[in-house]
Steps between C-alpha positions, in 0.01 A plus 500: 500500500123500479265664734432196710865429559545860597205486748653173646832682549314788670315261730829322579661820603216598709477174671862519579466842651713655227416764248409381152651625187434873507235514232421865610854623535641717234807365342821659601633753239152604393478891460211665653414843343250753621365842351286726723234728362282793605140556400342855511255737340639721233530845660454653167163342448338481842182364357650220322399148627800329350794493751848559397789271609873557560755219517820473711829364406553115484673335788612137499579222760696175459356195693788365713566125549327329796667147511314219667463124431381187680538123461190313604355144488309484179197338668459789739629332811609770754876541514744671735627187681800290593582133462360426840158650418503447127159531342576209260624168627559174314521203730632150441732594222752241392858505364523643155155652507437852347253725671368790282344819636352766264581867576434838332730792481294819493607858415301716740678824403511719205836425369652199332718295735774242464435260778796269599349167600659275760388224746487567863558160680535628862434215737510234233709194511774488243489269213198611306524689177276804413424603147264761345337486160261732303149381451357517160152627439368150493657418830778290355853555629718735292861603520695465822581816681852459641543598866631855519370585157264785407131490434378825349157618604339739261280789614125414471320704255167614652357545166522128408307211638827305551738539793830554333664507851436133582738202452407154602768257615525158666738422787625133489656343812675167408597277786831313499543122465822507696440340841748750653276785388161381587335304780145456635588779745603751232290817438555682182353827371549810280344823412563719195665826594522799276722803519526819294822694489471883476577692176372848592745783485546808714251703292177313487383708209791446276606161629179329624622144441271248665416731784731314732814694603815362371677298762173388671289191459128447543316184592148376451241766578792724611517314825799404695707211376350152576172635629284426201579148397296220358644163628418155384585246768583137418508218757638157419303177509588299813453124446309334776576132451471220757701180398368212715490129563187317388194617688142608448422753228167635393602636163758255352636556141752295295831632383334699208254672745201282401257406779549128614163326495640148548564514875660152498810679365540687820576231781285565808692533821355202704691263719822311427727276703854632534796377723504774755435270794787552752452219755313217332234279639574161648446222254416748220718491199324800328685809646270753342282796614180596310554854382323738255661462158446386152630284216550664165262340244652271242834417666781484245682166418796621700311549824654253742184467710216275365202710443693827535716659768300665786573873538424717803447868429551773761353804337580721787864409485508510111644149488384150408679176578489182301569159677593254214548131570789303353486315168713205374679674221781754486355714236395865590187541702235763437250677727248745370367779719195721441551872565262797477580864409243757608486853346347783702672782314192649346571397141586192308863399517741282317743322728815302432605208711856386579721345768602790724751600765386633838522857362259423223750498213528197266710223643812496271553130579212412279533511122174562310422330173197671341467214249387246758438736790756345738709663760803278566734524790834360375627462853219328677344324193151649593288581201186722528214556260181713544198330352136605416258338734258406221724384213800398703723664240793732584386856539660701213676830515276798403593664167217762513646827371266701726676372820645787681819317546618204296449152652792263551340214673178303498214747524149475655213738459321595816174717481448735789341324790588161367735215583711329230546130578832350367693189574859489598667180390826426681722219378793402716769231510450160658824329468458286808288483815790449742734808511386809690282729291399866529158662463425606147387862553373715224418875559262604224491870397204677326599820325241738354572624147352833608814597690835558348718253683523125470450451870233289672212690658409192705684182581371165617699196590456135388701244694557132447623286784654186337546182699838300562606242746770255585493166684795287589738401767573770759790748452667734751370797318166564369413275210470140432735258333310229307810361318688393818442148594549445877497146644339381815621164636241297704502180687168330422532250802317175503191581715328800663394850409703803400726646764304761689603849369376852587358531161805596305819378681624148419836350555678366204556120455367394838125516418290455188376860459640723228481881522572750225487874574326675212449862398190645326581847361249752378688691235188653354319816584188390681426279806461125441494171687622179366379138502778247563486135422757215454562139520764228493468166326678245719493208257137496441392656831418871459552709815357854502722803613380673804573882525566674830534858589816640666329472842452124449126510431358306203387742227120496436377237263294590197261234614467333841332193342762221474308368212533817302776535236567849659568342842881496453509861358607766738443883491767748585427830678444800275845624370542869432670623189884476539467258801548133558372237722711202631342170529602143563443208287479183722490141372449200724685196332314174521620257754779266373510681177746364257822699502560720215448864371150622449413827332256755664257657248355834616267755359401853602209671330409879551150497618414820306777533263482134388877485469610134514843418634669167555803369700559144400856437593516467877623154598414274788775252563388191684799361694567132533341372824416166652688160557534145386308241702608132490297219648574129517237235538523120556256253353231380748176346384177660604620854559271755352643772272554826673442356842869522604646816331848617577695820430184630316488206264207256519571128521398279199260226565649191665811703617565639833753760641498400854313175540667168616595250233695180463687299238653152492856434379504472134200724455520835328384813679322743280536880557354805333705814510310812405665840449291817459604849382338755732685785346319748276748426225648198333798343675771355264696180519238334714567134593388254781760302685498217752753291689478114502410424865705292732426129480371539149637497142371723227211361302366771258428873454252638245309818435124488519365581250786411275636788302627475143857471629629422848846553618682374813802578717669275740699634800539844336645368186409599147134500381420206287192357321604150610299398814720372790521124536318332773703377799690822581607490851352696796616859513500543125341843400292479192334808329247509232359778273313563176693613204241615241746715308757227476791711626593234756407734789202510718210707382341796683198433723225758440367706783244301688584169324600173662737221397434146624765210506428136594803359689546128599744339741522129578542377855801284550 
């Protein structure tokens, strides 16, 4: 070693309060000889000026060993410490990191020593390894010194500029990558510890050895054990990550850690309308509340909400909730959340993202495909991807070899004091909008690669509340049954208004009002109200369906203007998730409506969800109702048509029902017989009959107007197309009817139709 190195070693020892190599100590084993002399004037020549001398015998002394050594920090830092007050501390160490500290072994005695080198790890967490290596003259690392092996310290030769008693070493503490052996709370440390075992015999002159009595051990500076140590302390990096819903951030970066300058990529939290209204407003079919929220830019094709699904973040609760509407297809739907990950750990960090369990470990239900970046839950069908906010591409898994621990999942880089912005794309099944659905909840873990475990350092929750609803005929249990086809029978009557009802109760058959109990079920996960509408086509007359609440009150109309197309649309109360509302569809059948079966067409539309449901199989059965009216008129000149009606049938002109009339013998009396079908349905086998009056004989009987075929029957006989001969005697019963289908039976008379016969009898 050259002079400057020796001087450094001396300063190191002095700074540490220890003796330096004994450059002035005589090496043990050196023989010290001495001869005394006497000087005097020669007594035989008293005047001589040259003194005489006399010498003694030679005596000799052997220098005995004085063993002493020290281990010091090479840079001169004071030693004599423990782990708690270590003079050297490395903070923020990461798994697998190696922490080197240079030390010097110094022989401060006068005898060569074999120092056994070990590591003192008192107070240190288990799991780190400690190694020692020699340092070459150029500072490079040399051969390893195995723990418990010997380092020989030569005796310094004061006559040379080098310090032969100095050996430089490096201590290397290597942290484990095993998560069971290291955590952010772990504290590691080590100090080199040297010992010298005695080799001195009982006679120090003949068996000096190393100056340490056999059977004893000395420690550094001959102090008590563990009182002159030089600890290096290592504390582990503690990730400080905050995984959050979208919110304001002043230092945003993309997934690679690059500052984001295009702020349009970070959706601002402004105001969105979401279905959290609980009561609803009368006549308002928009059951929403304006709430701070956002829509992620560039909604994907699979987003069911036109323009993008509104999302409401709750940063304090570490959750954000999406409220998608319904779409018209059954393909999977997609909602994209914006998340931020803030790093305040004091150093840049690389963080992997994954679906997590509540304890922060990766959710085993999801299978990760690094090729396309998807996490797929085979049970629920949910697929998750983490996307870069700038490119929209899946975030890749880091393959950087300098990562303290290897990445398994998509990895973002977060500089200290910055917030990484990333997108969470959640795709979920949308097989139908009817059956009950569950929330789609994704717990996102963010795990620093600077700790050893694969466990989230901060979780955040993204939740999707899907819609679903049912509409149909009421059922005893919760739910609606659209397929069933109930029938309501009504009597349309001939005049008047609907039978007064208390909104929803109507007797069957006896009035013309049909009532169908209906259920509207919210099988989704957010509040919604529904707009109901319906109609019945009664043979060209369209009648709207009115909707009543269970208390008999009419539901609010979308519009109160009778001229508005929304006038016959009705709004239900807000229905909570998992609840239903019972309503009553009420239809007033037109007066005298033709008997038959008429289908009720109904539609329910979710006012927020936009789910459209129909029930088109309820049936109104209009029962036959009415009577047959028959009127007979006799000819009388000058009678005005309609001036003398009878049985609801107007008299023809020049005919009277009640006026006096006269006829001479031999004259024929002319009659008109009119039959009218007042039923709301056709009546079959309809014929008109008359009896030849007393004092007359039959003259003729015809239909007016004449049909294509007329048939006759006399005295209940067989129907025949041959007209009865004139002259039949009084009391003969003659019937007449049209037979358009030629089956020799009377035809049916349509509802509301009339049949007129001209009958003549000759006075005898």
